[in-house]
N, C-alpha and C positions, 0 to 999 in steps of 0.2 A: 441599631440599623435593621430595618425589616428585611426579611428573607426575599431573595429574588426569584423571578419566574423567567425561565430561559427556554426558548424554542431552538432546537438543533435540527437542521434540515439537510437532506441529501442522502446519498447511498448509492446503490446499484451494484457495487463490487465490494469485497472485503477490504480493498485499499481505501474506500471511503468510510465504510461502517466501523471498522475497528478504531480508527482515530476519533470518530464521532463519539463512540462509547467511552473512550479514554478521556476525552474532554468532559463528558458528563460525569464520569467517576471523580475526576479532579475537582469539578465544581461542588460536587457532594462532600468531597473531603474538606474543602474550604469552609463550607457551611452545609451541614447535613439537612437543614430545612429548606434548601433550594428546591424549587419545583421545576422539573424538567419535562418538556414534551418534545417528542421527536415527530418530524413530518418526513415521510418517505414516498416512494412511488409504488402504487399497487402492483403486485405480482413480482416485485423485486426482493432480493435477498434480505434487505433491512426489515421487511415486514415479519420475518421469522426471527432474525438474530437480535434485534433490539428488545422485544419482549422476553427472549431468553436471558438477556442481560439485566432484566428487572425494570425496564422503562416502558412507558406508555407510548404508542405511535399511532399516528393517523395517516392514511394513505391518500395521495392524490392520483388521479387518473392521468398520468403524464408519461410521455415517451420521448426519446431523442429523435433527432433527424435520422432517418434510415437512408444511409448512403446507397444501399443496394436496391431499394424498391420505392419508386416514385409513388406508387399507389398507397403504400402505408403512410406516406407523408400527407395525403389529402386530409386525414383526420387531425393532423398536428395542430393547426390553428384552433380548431374546436376544443381540443383537449387542453391546450394552453390556456385559452380563455376560461374554461370551466375550472381549471386548477388554480388560476389567480383568484377567481371568485371564491372558491373553497378555502384558499389560503387566507383571504380577507376575513372570512367567517371565523376561521380558527383563531386569528389574531384578536377578533372582536370578543370571542368567548373566553380565550385563555388570558388575555391582557398581559403579554410578556413585557418584561423590562428591557429585554434585548434578544436579538436573534443571532444564530450562528449558521453560516453555510459552509459545508465541507466539500461541496462538489457532487455531481450526480444530478439526475433528472429533476428531483423535487426542489433542489436548492434555488433554482431560478425563480419560479413562481412565488415561492415563500419569501425570499429576500425582496423581490419586486413589491409584493404586497406590503411587506414591512416598511419599505421606502414610502409607499403611498400613505401609510398610517402614521409616519413619523417615528417609527420604532427604530432605535439605533441598531446597526448590525455589524458583524465582524465576519470577514471571509478567511477561511483557512485554505490557501492555495497550496496543494501538495507538490505539484510538478514544477520543473524548471522552465516550462513553457505554458503560459496561462491560456486556458480555453476562452472562446468568444464570450460566453455568458458571464464568466467571472470578470473579464476585462471591462465589460459594460457595467456590471454591478459595482465594480470597484470604485467608480466615480463618486458614489454616494456612501460607500462604507466608511465607518469610523476608523476601523483598523484593518490591515490586511496582513495575516501571519503567513510567512513564507518559509521555505526550506532551503532555498538556493540563493546565491548572490546574483546580482544583475537583473532583479525583477522590476527595477524601475523603468525598464523598456516597456512594461505592460501596465503599470500602476503608478499613481502619484507617489513620488518618493517619500513625502512627509507622512504618508499613511502606513508605510512598510515597517514591519518588525520581523527580524529573522529569528524564528522560534524553533525551526525544525519540524518534523512530522511526529506526532504522537506514536509511540510504539507499545507493543505488548511486552511489558517489562519481564514477565515470567519467561518469555521466549528467548530473551538475550542474557539471562542470568547464567552464564556458562562457566564461571570461575570454579576451579577445582572439580569439574564434573567429567573430565575426559575418561577416566577409568570406568566410571559408572556407565558412560555412553557406549564405550567399546564392549562392555559386558552385555548391555541391552541388545546391541546389534550383532552380538557374537562375532566381533571383529578382532584382529590382531593388533597389539600395540607396536609391533615391529614392521608393520606395513603402512604405506601411505594411503590416505583416504580422501576421496572426492565425494562431496555432497552435490546432488543435482536436484533442483527444485523448480517446477514451473507453476507453483501455486496450487490451490486446492483442486481446481478443474484440470490442471495439467497443461503442457505445452507441446504441441505436436513436433515442432522442430527440435526441441531438446530431446524428446524420446526417440525420434528418428536418428538423431546424432549419436546418442548413446548405443542404439541398436547397431548402427553402422560401425561403431568403434569398439564393440565388445571384444573382439579378438585381440585388438591392440592393448586393451586394458588388462586382459587376462595375461597376455605375453609379458607386460610390464609388471605383473603381480601387484596391481593397484586395486584397492578396495573401493567399492561404490555404494553409497546410500542413495538410492534412486527413487525419488517420489514421482511417480507417473502421473498422478492426478486421476480424478474420478472417471473422466471420459476415456481414458486410455488403458487403464489397468487390466481389464479383462482380456483385451485383445493381445496385450503384451504377454500375459501369463499363459494364454492359449498357445502362443508361438514358442515360449521359452520354458514353460513349466514353473511350478512353485519353487523348486530348489535347483535353479539353473546352474549356479557355481557358488562355491563357498565364499568367494570374494565379493559377490554381487547381491546386495540386499534390495529386492524390489518390493516397494510398498505403494499403495494407493494414496495414503495420506500419512503425514508425520504428525503424531499427536504430541510428541514432546520435541518441539523445535529446538529448545535449549540443549538437548542431548545430541540432536543431529549436528547442530552447529559446533558443539564441543568436540565431537568425534572427528570433524572434518579438518584436513590440512588446507584444502582449498574448496571453494564453493562456486558452482556454476548456476546462474539464475537469470530469470527475466529481470527487467529494470523498472518495475513499478515503484512509485515513490515510497510507499510503505515498506516495501522489501529493502530498498536502499537505506532507509532510516535504520532498520534493524542491522543491516550489514555493517554500517558505520560503527555501531556500538559493539558488534561482535569482533570487529577488527581482524577478520581472516582475509587472506588474498582471495580476490573474487574475479571471475570471468563473467561479464554481462553480455547476454544475447537478447537485445530488446525485441519485444514483439512489434511487428510492423502494422498490426491490426487494431491499433488504438487511435482515438481521436487526436488529430494534430500531430500524429507520430511522436507523442510526448515521451515515450520510453526511450527512444533514440536520444532525444535531447537530455533526458535525465542521465543516461549513461555517459554521454559525451562530456557532461559537466564534471563527472568523476575522472574520465580519462584526462581531461584538461589539467587536473591536479595530480596526475599520475597516481590515482588511487584505485584504478581498476583496469583490467584488460577487456578490450571490446572485440566481439566477433559479430559480424552482421548476420542476420537471420538467414539470408540467402547463401551464405558461405559455410554455415554451421555444420551441415552433414559431412562436408569434405574436410573442414579444418578444425572443428571444436575439440575433438579428443586428442588430436596431435598437440594442439596448443596447451591443453590441460596437462598432458604428460610432460611437455617442455617446462611448464611453470612448476610442476612438482619437483623437477630436477634443478631448479634455479633458486637457490636459497636467498641469494642477494635480492632478486626481483621480488620474491615473497615478502621479504622484510620491508622493502620500500613500499609495496602496495599496502601492506598491513599497517605500517606507520602513518601513511598519508590518509588512508580511509578513516583511521581512528581519529585524526585531527578534525574530521568533519562531523563527528558524533555530537548530537544535542539530545541527550538522553531524557531531559525533563520538560520536553515540549508540551506535554499534557497540562502540567501545572502552570507554566508560563502563559499559555493561551487562556486557561481558566481565569487567571488573574487579570488578563487583558479584558475578558468579557465582563468581569465584575467592575473593572475601572470604567468601561464605557457606560455602564448603568449609573454609576455615581456621577460622571461628567454630564450626563443628560437628565439629571433630576432637577 
């Protein structure tokens, strides 16, 4: 069987890029001779992260619809037309056996070009609520890999396969690491620990909520691993100082997510699809505070899918500054609820999504030969 050529398109955020790279790595594991080309959006994160992972990427000059600026949207049709043309040229030159779309700006033009050229494609829909582009592209997709139940409301049911979202396996390998984690963060094994993460860039609401609740956390003798994110770290350190309190570990970025997860008794997080996929494997009690600033409010829908299965506690962004830390301290003192949340979120884990999706990609190339 000759080796395959696969195009993977999309990006824009870590939530799209890391799964895309995980799928590429899984394809390479199945057959090291597989040729993989990424297609991303110029100026977005993937143009840096994909080459760092060892893959070639070509950029399209494409953007999303700007909800806040009508003027910026005037160029959208021009950029879309030129991106589809460039995608057609990429397909003509590379001659892929199949294409994969993971979401993000570049995914639409590339998959549309693939459909025009008769190249079979697979969509990896990460969220519990499908975006407009994926719904439209889903009609001609060979397979649609999803992470949540009930996706037949957006896609043809016969094309759906529930695979889960690919995760960074090194980030969720927490077994037997609690003592190492507590040592790294200089935390006590005799105190309870909350991990707060708003992603690599940070989440203003989560940071403001922790700030507002610091006195309560200290009074309760609770330890905190607080990932502020790049945008907020300096201003928080200016206000609080480097060594604010022995119970509070303030950091811009968590390099060892496995150890942060291992140290935590409960986790406070946004509700991006990739993060949720990791949290399901980690199996710790979690409080989700969805970001309201994302397309189609999909983080809220992701979070509510877990709440429906009694697998997470939900705090709305608008209520977080007043309620989040109180809710977290309550949860730390409720062993029964912790166990229920932990058991239920663990049932939703699909840890081998990358390999399952890679096998589906290869299968569609065989079916279309």
